C-alpha positions as CSV (number, residue, x, y, z in Angstrom):
1,M,32.2,174.8,-116.2
2,Q,33.3,175.4,-112.6
3,N,36.1,172.9,-113.0
4,D,37.6,175.1,-115.8
5,I,38.0,178.1,-113.5
6,E,41.5,178.5,-111.9
7,Y,40.1,181.0,-109.4
8,V,37.4,183.5,-108.9
9,L,38.8,187.0,-109.5
10,L,35.6,189.0,-108.7
11,E,32.6,187.7,-106.7
12,K,29.0,188.6,-107.7
13,N,28.5,190.8,-104.7
14,E,31.7,192.9,-105.6
15,I,30.4,193.3,-109.2
16,D,26.9,194.2,-108.1
17,L,28.2,196.9,-105.7
18,R,30.6,198.5,-108.3
19,V,27.9,198.4,-111.0
20,S,25.5,200.2,-108.6
21,E,28.2,202.9,-108.0
22,I,28.8,203.4,-111.7
23,G,25.0,203.7,-112.3
24,K,24.8,206.4,-109.6
25,A,27.7,208.3,-111.0
26,I,26.3,208.2,-114.5
27,S,22.9,209.4,-113.2
28,E,24.5,212.3,-111.5
29,D,26.8,213.2,-114.4
30,F,24.0,213.1,-117.0
31,A,21.3,214.7,-114.9
32,G,18.9,216.6,-117.2
33,K,20.1,214.6,-120.2
34,S,18.8,211.5,-121.8
35,P,21.8,209.5,-122.9
36,L,21.8,206.6,-125.4
37,F,23.6,203.5,-124.0
38,I,25.3,201.5,-126.7
39,G,26.2,198.0,-125.6
40,V,29.0,196.2,-127.5
41,L,27.8,192.7,-128.0
42,K,28.0,190.1,-126.9
43,G,30.1,190.5,-123.8
44,S,28.6,193.7,-122.4
45,F,25.0,192.5,-122.3
46,I,24.9,191.4,-118.6
47,F,26.9,194.4,-117.4
48,M,24.7,196.8,-119.4
49,A,21.4,195.2,-118.2
50,D,22.6,195.6,-114.6
51,L,23.9,199.0,-115.1
52,I,20.7,200.4,-116.8
53,R,18.8,199.1,-113.7
54,N,21.0,201.3,-111.6
55,V,20.6,204.5,-113.7
56,T,17.8,206.8,-112.4
57,I,17.6,209.2,-115.4
58,P,15.7,208.8,-118.7
59,C,17.8,206.8,-121.2
60,S,17.6,204.5,-124.1
61,M,19.7,201.7,-125.4
62,E,21.0,200.2,-128.6
63,F,23.5,197.5,-129.4
64,M,26.5,197.1,-131.8
65,A,28.5,194.0,-132.5
66,V,32.1,194.9,-133.0
67,S,35.2,192.8,-132.5
68,S,38.9,192.6,-133.1
69,Y,39.1,189.1,-131.7
70,G,36.9,186.8,-133.8
71,S,37.1,183.4,-132.1
72,K,40.6,183.9,-130.7
73,S,41.8,184.9,-127.3
74,L,44.3,187.4,-128.7
75,T,43.3,190.4,-130.9
76,T,43.7,190.1,-134.6
77,G,44.2,193.9,-134.9
78,A,41.5,194.2,-137.5
79,V,38.2,195.6,-136.2
80,K,34.9,194.5,-137.8
81,I,31.4,195.8,-137.3
82,Y,28.9,192.9,-137.4
83,L,25.9,194.9,-136.3
84,D,25.5,198.7,-136.6
85,L,23.1,201.1,-134.9
86,N,19.6,201.6,-136.3
87,V,19.1,205.1,-134.8
88,D,20.4,208.6,-135.6
89,V,22.9,209.6,-132.9
90,E,23.5,213.2,-134.1
91,N,23.4,215.5,-131.0
92,R,22.9,212.6,-128.7
93,H,24.9,211.8,-125.6
94,L,26.4,208.4,-126.2
95,I,27.6,206.1,-123.5
96,I,29.4,203.1,-124.9
97,I,29.3,200.0,-122.7
98,E,32.1,197.5,-123.0
99,D,32.8,194.3,-121.0
100,I,36.5,194.6,-121.0
101,L,39.1,197.0,-122.3
102,D,42.2,195.1,-123.3
103,S,44.2,196.3,-126.3
104,G,42.0,199.3,-126.8
105,L,41.7,198.7,-130.6
106,T,38.0,198.0,-130.6
107,L,37.0,200.9,-128.4
108,N,39.3,203.3,-130.2
109,Y,37.9,202.3,-133.6
110,L,34.3,202.6,-132.3
111,V,34.8,206.0,-130.8
112,N,36.3,207.3,-134.1
113,Y,33.5,205.6,-136.1
114,L,30.7,207.1,-134.0
115,S,32.4,210.5,-133.9
116,N,31.7,210.8,-137.6
117,R,28.0,210.8,-136.8
118,N,28.2,214.0,-134.8
119,P,27.0,213.0,-131.4
120,A,26.8,215.6,-128.6
121,S,29.3,213.5,-126.6
122,I,30.8,210.1,-126.3
123,T,31.5,208.6,-122.9
124,L,33.0,205.2,-122.2
125,A,32.2,202.7,-119.5
126,T,33.9,199.3,-119.1
127,L,33.4,196.7,-116.5
128,L,37.0,195.5,-116.7
129,D,40.3,197.2,-117.6
130,K,43.6,195.4,-118.4
131,P,45.9,198.4,-118.9
132,S,49.0,196.1,-119.2
133,R,47.6,195.0,-122.6
134,R,46.9,198.4,-124.1
135,Q,48.1,199.0,-127.7
136,V,46.4,202.4,-128.2
137,P,45.8,205.2,-125.7
138,I,42.1,205.5,-124.7
139,H,40.4,207.3,-121.9
140,V,37.5,205.5,-120.1
141,N,35.2,207.6,-118.0
142,Y,33.8,204.8,-115.9
143,T,35.8,201.7,-115.0
144,G,34.5,198.9,-112.8
145,F,37.7,197.1,-112.0
146,E,41.3,197.1,-113.1
147,I,42.5,193.6,-113.5
148,P,45.8,191.8,-114.1
149,D,46.7,190.2,-117.5
150,A,44.7,187.0,-117.1
151,F,42.1,185.3,-119.3
152,V,38.8,186.0,-117.6
153,V,35.3,184.7,-118.2
154,G,31.9,185.0,-116.6
155,Y,29.3,187.8,-116.2
156,G,29.0,188.0,-120.0
157,L,32.6,187.3,-120.9
158,D,33.3,184.1,-122.8
159,Y,35.7,181.8,-124.3
160,A,34.4,180.1,-127.4
161,E,30.8,181.2,-126.5
162,K,31.0,179.4,-123.1
163,Y,31.0,180.7,-119.5
164,R,29.0,183.9,-120.1
165,N,26.4,182.7,-117.6
166,L,28.8,182.5,-114.6
167,P,27.6,185.0,-112.0
168,Y,31.2,186.0,-111.2
169,I,34.5,186.8,-113.1
170,G,36.8,183.9,-113.0
171,V,40.3,183.2,-114.4
172,L,40.1,180.4,-117.0
173,K,42.7,177.6,-116.6
174,P,45.3,178.0,-119.3
175,E,44.9,174.4,-120.5
176,I,41.3,175.2,-121.5
177,Y,42.2,177.8,-124.2
178,T,44.7,177.4,-127.0
179,D,45.7,180.0,-129.6
């Protein structure tokens, strides 16, 4: 796996520090509330696990499986929900946790979808943001890192279900992926 990485973009210690800062900010911003963290599977699971450990207020968590990519490296534009929530979110403060904000299609769809369930609020947190790829405008409340337009893997992010277990964010060599 290491040989497939062109270079390391974000080291583990950089990620750990930023996730800790986001956890502290969420704890302060949601003091007195008990937010529901919603992880967008599969990519967000490591980020969400580390983030929750840095949150000091009462909270709960759920997961959704939503994608506009399928098995490709470029968005198809069609968003699909593969796993929905099993809890009522009416009047709850929702914090949607995403691994990477790229085109914005998936998060935009998810915000609109969950808004119909009348939550008290919807807040967005993403580990990585690629603004150069944005197709729809979307506001993220908590961003870990803004990154260039490169194909990244590690720390939960994958290509063809590989590389999620890397402890850092690395740029995948172009010859590894083909679309």
